[in-house]
C-alpha positions in Angstrom: -9.5 3.8 -52.8 -6.9 2.4 -55.2 -3.3 2.5 -54.0 -0.7 3.8 -56.4 2.6 1.8 -56.7 5.6 4.0 -57.3 7.7 1.9 -59.7 10.6 4.3 -59.6 11.6 3.1 -56.1 12.2 -0.5 -57.2 15.8 -1.2 -58.4 16.2 -5.0 -57.9 12.8 -5.7 -59.3 11.8 -4.8 -62.8 8.0 -4.2 -62.7 5.7 -3.9 -65.7 2.0 -3.3 -65.5 -0.3 -4.4 -68.3 -3.7 -3.0 -69.2 -5.5 -6.2 -68.4 -4.4 -6.1 -64.7 -1.5 -8.5 -65.1 1.8 -7.3 -63.7 5.1 -8.8 -64.4 7.6 -8.7 -61.6 11.1 -9.7 -62.6 14.0 -10.4 -60.3 16.6 -8.2 -62.0 20.1 -9.3 -60.7 21.1 -11.6 -63.6 24.8 -11.4 -62.9 24.1 -12.8 -59.4 21.7 -15.4 -60.9 19.0 -13.3 -59.2 20.2 -14.3 -55.7 18.2 -12.7 -53.0 19.8 -10.0 -50.9 18.0 -8.1 -48.2 17.2 -5.2 -50.5 15.4 -7.5 -53.0 13.5 -9.0 -50.1 12.4 -5.6 -49.0 11.2 -4.7 -52.5 9.2 -7.9 -52.6 7.6 -7.0 -49.2 6.8 -3.5 -50.6 5.3 -4.7 -53.8 3.2 -7.6 -52.5 2.0 -5.5 -49.6 0.6 -3.0 -52.0 -0.6 -5.3 -54.8 -4.1 -6.3 -53.4 -5.0 -2.6 -53.0 -3.5 -1.4 -56.3 -5.8 -3.1 -58.8 -3.3 -5.9 -59.5 -5.4 -8.8 -60.9 -2.5 -11.3 -61.3 1.3 -11.3 -61.0 3.8 -13.2 -63.1 7.0 -13.6 -61.2 10.1 -14.2 -63.3 13.9 -14.0 -63.3 16.1 -12.0 -65.7 18.6 -14.0 -67.6 19.1 -17.7 -67.6 18.0 -18.4 -64.1 15.0 -17.8 -61.9 16.7 -17.5 -58.6 19.8 -19.2 -57.1 18.7 -18.5 -53.5 20.3 -16.5 -50.7 23.0 -14.1 -51.8 25.8 -16.0 -50.1 28.4 -13.2 -50.8 26.2 -10.7 -48.9 25.6 -13.2 -46.1 29.4 -13.9 -45.8 30.4 -10.2 -45.9 27.7 -9.1 -43.5 28.9 -11.7 -40.9 25.6 -11.3 -39.0 25.0 -12.6 -35.5 22.2 -15.0 -34.7 19.6 -12.3 -33.8 20.4 -10.3 -36.9 20.0 -13.2 -39.2 16.8 -14.3 -37.5 15.3 -10.9 -38.4 16.5 -11.3 -42.0 14.7 -14.7 -42.1 11.5 -13.0 -40.7 11.6 -10.5 -43.5 11.8 -13.4 -46.0 8.8 -14.9 -44.3 7.0 -11.5 -44.5 7.6 -11.3 -48.3 6.6 -14.9 -49.0 3.5 -14.7 -46.8 2.4 -11.6 -48.6 2.6 -13.6 -51.8 0.9 -16.7 -50.6 -1.8 -15.1 -48.5 -2.2 -11.8 -50.2 -5.1 -12.8 -52.4 -3.6 -11.9 -55.8 -2.8 -14.9 -58.0 1.0 -15.3 -58.4 2.3 -17.4 -61.3 6.0 -18.1 -61.3 7.9 -18.6 -64.6 10.8 -20.8 -63.9 14.0 -21.4 -65.8 17.5 -22.5 -64.8 18.3 -22.5 -61.1 15.4 -22.7 -58.7 17.6 -23.4 -55.8 17.6 -22.9 -52.0 15.9 -19.6 -51.3 14.9 -19.5 -54.9 12.8 -22.6 -54.4 11.3 -21.1 -51.2 10.3 -18.1 -53.3 8.9 -20.2 -56.1 6.9 -22.4 -53.6 5.2 -19.2 -52.3 3.6 -18.7 -55.8 0.2 -20.3 -56.4 1.2 -21.7 -59.8 4.6 -22.6 -61.1 5.5 -23.1 -64.7 8.9 -24.6 -65.6 10.8 -24.8 -68.9 13.2 -27.6 -69.8 16.2 -25.8 -68.3 14.7 -25.5 -64.8 16.1 -27.5 -61.9 15.3 -27.6 -58.2 17.6 -28.2 -55.2 18.1 -27.4 -51.6 21.9 -27.4 -51.1 21.9 -25.9 -47.6 23.3 -29.0 -46.0 26.4 -28.9 -48.1 27.0 -25.3 -47.3 26.7 -25.5 -43.6 23.3 -23.8 -43.6 19.6 -24.5 -42.9 16.6 -23.2 -44.7 15.2 -19.9 -43.3 12.6 -18.8 -45.8 9.8 -21.4 -45.4 11.1 -24.5 -47.2 10.3 -26.6 -44.1 6.7 -25.5 -44.5 6.0 -25.0 -48.2 8.5 -27.3 -50.0 7.7 -30.1 -47.4 4.0 -29.5 -48.3 4.8 -30.0 -52.0 7.1 -33.0 -51.9 6.7 -34.6 -48.5 8.9 -34.7 -45.4 11.2 -37.5 -46.6 12.0 -36.0 -49.9 12.5 -32.6 -48.3 15.1 -34.1 -45.9 16.7 -36.0 -48.7 17.1 -32.9 -50.8 18.8 -31.0 -47.9 21.0 -33.9 -46.8 22.3 -34.9 -50.2 21.8 -31.9 -52.5 19.6 -34.0 -54.7 18.5 -32.1 -57.9 15.1 -32.6 -59.5 14.2 -31.5 -63.1 12.0 -32.3 -66.0 8.8 -34.3 -65.7 10.0 -35.8 -62.4 9.8 -32.3 -60.8 6.2 -31.9 -62.0 5.2 -35.3 -60.8 6.5 -34.4 -57.3 4.6 -31.1 -57.3 7.5 -28.7 -57.6 5.8 -27.2 -60.7 2.3 -27.7 -62.1 3.3 -27.1 -65.8 6.3 -27.9 -67.9 6.7 -26.4 -71.4 9.0 -26.9 -74.3 9.3 -23.2 -75.0 9.1 -20.2 -72.8 7.9 -20.6 -69.3 7.2 -16.8 -69.2 4.8 -17.1 -72.2 2.8 -19.9 -70.6 2.8 -18.0 -67.2 1.4 -15.0 -69.0 -1.4 -17.0 -70.5 -2.3 -18.5 -67.1 -2.1 -15.0 -65.4 -4.4 -13.5 -68.1 -6.9 -16.3 -67.6 -6.9 -15.9 -63.8 -7.2 -12.1 -64.2 -10.6 -12.6 -65.8 -12.0 -14.0 -62.6 -13.7 -11.7 -60.2 -11.2 -10.3 -57.7 -13.1 -11.4 -54.7 -13.2 -15.0 -56.0 -9.4 -14.9 -56.6 -8.8 -13.4 -53.2 -10.6 -16.3 -51.6 -8.8 -18.9 -53.7 -5.4 -17.4 -53.2 -5.8 -16.6 -49.5 -8.5 -18.7 -47.8 -7.3 -22.1 -49.1 -3.8 -21.5 -47.5 -5.4 -20.3 -44.2 -7.7 -23.4 -44.1 -4.7 -25.7 -44.5 -3.5 -24.4 -41.2 -6.7 -25.2 -39.4 -8.3 -28.3 -38.0 -10.8 -30.0 -40.3 -13.7 -28.7 -38.2 -12.4 -25.1 -38.2 -11.6 -25.3 -41.9 -15.1 -26.5 -42.7 -16.6 -23.6 -40.7 -14.3 -21.0 -42.4 -15.0 -22.4 -45.8 -18.8 -22.0 -45.2 -18.3 -18.4 -44.1 -16.0 -17.5 -47.1 -18.5 -19.2 -49.5 -21.3 -17.2 -48.0 -19.5 -14.0 -48.8 -18.0 -14.9 -52.2 -21.0 -16.8 -53.6 -23.4 -14.0 -53.0 -21.3 -11.1 -54.3 -23.3 -8.8 -56.6 -20.7 -8.9 -59.3 -21.3 -12.6 -59.8 -25.0 -12.2 -60.7 -24.3 -11.6 -64.4 -22.1 -14.7 -64.5 -24.7 -16.8 -62.8 -27.4 -15.5 -65.1 -25.3 -16.5 -68.1 -24.9 -20.0 -66.8 -28.7 -20.2 -66.1 -29.6 -19.1 -69.6 -27.0 -21.4 -71.2 -25.0 -18.6 -72.8 -21.9 -19.2 -70.6 -19.3 -21.7 -71.7 -19.6 -25.1 -70.1 -16.7 -27.2 -68.8 -15.7 -29.7 -71.4 -12.9 -32.4 -71.5 -9.8 -31.5 -73.4 -10.0 -32.5 -77.1 
């Protein structure tokens, strides 16, 4: 049974569904540089909880205006004056949202421009593919603001750039941009024009894959990274047993066998 997503209940996210199964989810607080308040986090939880059961084949995650996301809404944080327990639960909702993205089984391609900072980088690092344009820049300024990351940077950003660079970013506020950011793994693609256009191309390409194959790629790989090598090898064999014998793959395998399917070729 396909789940229906009620788009009318989203106010901080602008959501657009395309006929090919690609959905565009746009952080829609441009006057705040798309900073993440608790309401936006709850909307991310709601959408990415429903996406795998709603026929969503791929998601492009974008930010309205000149910036992707400037991180935690510091004004809300200041005004709320939360105690330790309250803020811990806020952080756990961030983890819930970002885990739904990374482990949910639907490809998420982030289109990055301008600030990808603090919690914005934590959000971006939860996507499976990140496309940046020439304006995008990455930083973790928590140390200078008397804060510590609470949305998974110690896990995901460290996995992308390594422990030493992660600590350096937090201690010094170091900013990465351009090709250096790609070389470090903060993004996989850099474009001269629109990151959104390139992200849409990649999403449409991914959406053509069988959903079960995408589910395994966008869920099992992350789970296996959390396992011992022996456990991961076992889990990989089990997942391959399910995915590689799915009935929907028969036509694609037949096309490969009769040489009617496209072959992998080097870039010209």
